[in-house]
N, C-alpha and C positions, 0 to 999 in steps of 0.2 A: 685076910690080914689079921694078925694077932692083936689082942687088946693092947699090948705094949706098943706095937707099931702105930696103932690108931692114936694112942695118947701122944706119941712123939709128933705125928703129923698135926694133931691139934695144937700142941705146944708151939711148933714152928709157925703155924698159921696165926695164932694169937700174938706171938712175938712180932711177926711182920706187921699185923694190924696196929699193935701198940706203938711201934716205931713210927709208922705213918701218921698216927694220931698225934704223937708227941711233936713231930716236925710241923704238922699243920697248926697245932696250938701255939707253938713258939712264934710262928709267922703271922698270927692273927693281929689285926690292928687293935690298939688299946680301946677299952670300953668307952663309948661316948664319942669316938673319933668321927670326924666329918669325912673320913676317907671311905668311900663306898665304891670300889672299882666294879663290882658286879652290877650295881645299879647304873653306874655311869656308862657301862657298855651295853646293858640290856635294853634300857629305855630308848636310846637312839636307834638301836637295831630294830626294835619293834616299830618305831615311827617310820623308819626307812621302808619297811615292808608293809606299811599301812595296816598295822594290827593294833586296834584300840585297846584290847585286853593284853597287857604286857605279859601276864602269866601264861596265856595261851601261846604267845610268841616265843617265850622261853621253852615251853614244853614241846611244841610241835615244829618250831622253825629253827631256833638257835641250838637246841640240844635234843633234837628228835630221836637220835640214836639211843639216848638214855631212856626216853619214853618207850621206845620199842622194847627195850630190856625189861622195863617195869610191866609192860603189857604181857610179855612172855612169862614173867614170874607168876602173874595171875593165871595165865593159861596152864602153866605147869602145876600150880596149886590145885586147880580144879581137877586136872587129870589125876593127881595124887589122891585126892579125896575120893574120886570115882573108883579108883583101883582098890583103895582100902575098904570102902563101904560096899563093894560088890557082893553078890550072893556067894556064899561058900557052901560046902557040901552038907553041913548040918542046919541049913536055913531054908525057909520057904517064904513065898510071898502070900499074903492074905489081903482081903478087902478090909480096909480100916473101918472101925466102928464109927457111926455117926452119932454116938451118944453125946449128950450134953446139949446145952441151949445157949445161944448167943443173945445177950440182952438187946432189946429193941433199939435203945439209943446207940449202942455199939454198932449194930447192923446198919442203921441209918447213916451214922457218921462215916463208916467204912465205905458204903456205896457212894456217898457224896464225894469223899476224898479220893476214891480210886481214879475216876477220870481226871480230876484236878491234878493229882500227882503225876499221872502219865503225861498230861499236857505240859506240866512244869518240867519234867525230865526232857521232853523233846525240845522245849524252849531253851533249856540250858545247853543242849548239844548244838542246836542250830545257830544260836547267837553267842557261842563260846568265844569267837574271835572279836566280838564287839563289846560284850558286857561280862561281868564275873560269871564264871561257869565253865563248861567245856565237856569233853567226852567222858572223863572220869566221873565228874559230879553228876552229869545227866544220866550216865549209865547206871550208877548206883541208885539214883532216884527211880529210874524205870524198873530196874530189877527188883528192888524192894517194894515199890508201889504195887506191882502186880499181886503181891502176897497180901494186900489188904483184902482181897477176895477170900482168902483163907481165914483171916482174922474176923471178918464180918459175916462170912458165909460158911462154906463147908470145904473139906479137902477135895471132894469130888468136883465141886465147881471150879476149884483152882486147877485141877487136872485137865478139865476141858479147856480152860483159858490158856494154859501154857503146855502144849505138847513138847516134852523135853527134847525129843529128837530134832525138832526144828531149831531150838535154841542151841543145841550142840553144833548144828550147821552154822548158825549165826556167829557163834564164838570163833569157829575156824575161819569163816569168811572175813570177820572183822580183823583178826590178827593177820590173815594173809593179805588183806587190802592195804594195811599199813606198810607191810614189807614191799608190796608191789609198787606203791607210791614212792618208796625210797629207791627202789631199783630204777623207776622211771626218771628220778632226778639224776641218778648216776649216768643213765644213757644220754639224757638231753643236756646235762650241765656238768658232767664229770664229777659230781659230788653226791654222795648218798643223802637222800631226803632234801635235796636242793629245792628251793621254792621257785618253781619254773612256770607257774600259771600267772595270768594277769592279776595285778594287785588290786585293782578297783579303787574305790574312794574310801577315805577314812570314815569309819562309823557305819558304812553300808553293810548289809548282810552278806552280799557277794563281794567280799574284800579279803585281803591277806593271802591271796594266792592259794597255796595248797593247805593252809591251816584249817579251813572249814572241812575239807575232805578227810584230813587226818583226825579232826574232832569227831566226825561221823563214824570213821572206822573204829576208833577207840570206844565211842559210845555204844556201838553195836556189840563189840567184843565184851565190854565190861557188863552191860545189861544182860547179855546172854550167859556170861560166866556166873553172875550172881544167881540167876534163875536156876542154872544147872547145879550149882553148889548147894543152894537151899533145897532143891528137889532131892538130892542125894541124902541130906540130913533128915528131911521129912520122911523119906522112904525108910530110912533106918529106924526112925522113931515110931512110925505108924504102920508100915506095910510089912516089913521083914520080921519074922519071928523064928526063934530057935526051935528045932524039932525036940519034942519031949523024949 
């Protein structure tokens, strides 16, 4: 496609987005209005499906298909980074230098915070249907928390803790599990991502039907994606060198 054709495609796309935004802004309720249709629909729906955390009810029950799209965007982003940062013909891998020294207070704080952060991430995922949190927040916490070992220790210690190929599998399994749960809803209730499991009791860990399972799938995918993404950037900065 020529440069001129690409510019025309861009112009048409921007014009379409602009029209949609203009129509949406025109129909917005006035500022300070007491009219909140999204709230009035979302909260009763969350209560009906025994989901104490309304945000999780919206993400995984009321608009789960949108969440699957967001999860797929993250998956695609990691794939794109992995492709762009792969070894090319004039590059080689080398063992990174362990030069430098970590301050003892930094090392101590990192080693103390590492297990604390991992437990916090798991808690955010497991209780996402009950309290503020969920798969995205918990996954980010887990994925970044693992790298405290690099901040407080060494790159080689981080390599031993996070074998990248296992997290690549985890990313695929998390994304696939979300889609499989959606298909299961289609088979059993004729609606993609339908909430078909027992709802339990409000405020209990085992409540909200499929929401905890979807939280777990997203948590696994997001945590694994963050680990793989940061691994590729660290490899590019520390491991890969251009041939002289």
